[in-house]
C-alpha positions in Angstrom: -34.8 -2.7 2.2 -34.5 -1.3 -1.3 -31.6 -3.6 -2.0 -34.0 -6.5 -2.0 -35.5 -5.1 -5.2 -32.4 -4.4 -7.2 -32.5 -5.8 -10.8 -29.6 -7.8 -12.1 -28.8 -8.7 -15.7 -28.4 -12.2 -16.9 -24.6 -12.1 -16.6 -24.8 -11.4 -12.9 -27.3 -14.2 -12.1 -26.8 -18.0 -12.4 -30.2 -19.4 -13.2 -28.8 -23.0 -13.6 -30.6 -22.9 -17.0 -34.0 -23.0 -15.3 -37.0 -20.9 -16.1 -38.1 -18.0 -13.9 -39.8 -19.4 -10.8 -42.8 -17.4 -9.6 -43.6 -20.3 -7.2 -40.2 -20.4 -5.6 -40.1 -20.5 -1.8 -37.6 -17.7 -2.0 -39.9 -15.4 -4.1 -41.3 -12.3 -2.4 -45.1 -11.8 -2.4 -46.7 -9.0 -4.5 -46.9 -6.8 -1.4 -43.6 -7.6 0.2 -42.3 -4.7 2.3 -45.3 -2.6 1.4 -46.2 0.1 4.0 -49.7 0.7 2.6 -50.7 -2.7 1.2 -50.1 -1.7 -2.4 -48.1 -4.0 -4.7 -44.3 -3.7 -4.6 -43.8 -6.4 -7.3 -45.8 -6.8 -10.4 -45.2 -10.1 -12.3 -44.6 -9.8 -16.1 -46.7 -12.9 -16.6 -50.4 -12.1 -16.1 -52.6 -14.0 -13.7 -49.7 -15.6 -11.8 -49.5 -16.1 -8.1 -46.1 -15.2 -6.5 -44.7 -15.5 -3.0 -45.7 -18.8 -1.3 -43.6 -20.0 1.7 -45.1 -23.4 2.4 -43.2 -25.8 0.1 -40.3 -26.0 -2.3 -41.5 -25.5 -5.9 -40.5 -28.1 -8.5 -38.0 -25.6 -9.9 -36.5 -25.1 -6.4 -36.0 -28.8 -6.1 -34.5 -29.0 -9.6 -32.1 -26.1 -8.8 -31.0 -27.7 -5.5 -30.3 -30.9 -7.4 -28.3 -29.1 -10.0 -26.4 -26.9 -7.5 -25.4 -29.9 -5.3 -24.9 -32.3 -8.2 -27.4 -34.8 -7.0 -29.3 -35.6 -10.1 -29.9 -39.3 -11.2 -27.4 -41.0 -8.9 -28.2 -39.1 -5.7 -25.7 -37.4 -3.4 -23.2 -38.7 -1.0 -24.2 -37.5 2.5 -22.2 -37.6 5.7 -23.1 -40.5 8.0 -25.6 -39.3 10.6 -28.7 -40.5 12.5 -31.6 -38.3 11.7 -35.2 -38.5 12.9 -37.9 -36.6 11.2 -41.5 -36.2 12.0 -44.5 -34.4 10.6 -45.4 -33.4 7.1 -42.6 -34.5 4.8 -43.3 -31.7 2.3 -43.1 -28.9 4.9 -39.4 -27.8 4.8 -39.7 -25.9 8.1 -39.4 -29.3 9.8 -36.1 -30.2 8.1 -32.4 -29.3 8.1 -30.6 -28.8 4.8 -29.2 -32.3 5.2 -32.6 -33.8 5.5 -33.9 -31.8 2.5 -31.0 -33.0 0.3 -31.6 -36.6 1.4 -35.3 -36.3 0.4 -34.4 -34.6 -2.9 -31.7 -37.1 -3.8 -34.1 -40.0 -3.2 -37.1 -38.4 -4.9 -39.1 -38.5 -1.7 -39.8 -34.8 -1.8 -41.5 -34.8 -5.2 
């Protein structure tokens, strides 16, 4: 699992010109992969919480929009019939297509 903690320089990572996102749904928690409960990651910024897995952060949403080019005008999606239920901000209930639809129409913000 050590490969999960490799450091990469700025030429190897495409940040899409966004700031570092401690609140990203993809960010590990401070004790991720710990065998003794001690921290495995220490944020450079003091007093910041990292590692939540409930919702997309605002930067997650911004990066998806940038990556899939669905900024102001939205995104063209394949024709499909989709039914969604439950909490609209909980991404566990949605496929990528549903997430992109919500992001492109600002319903996820």
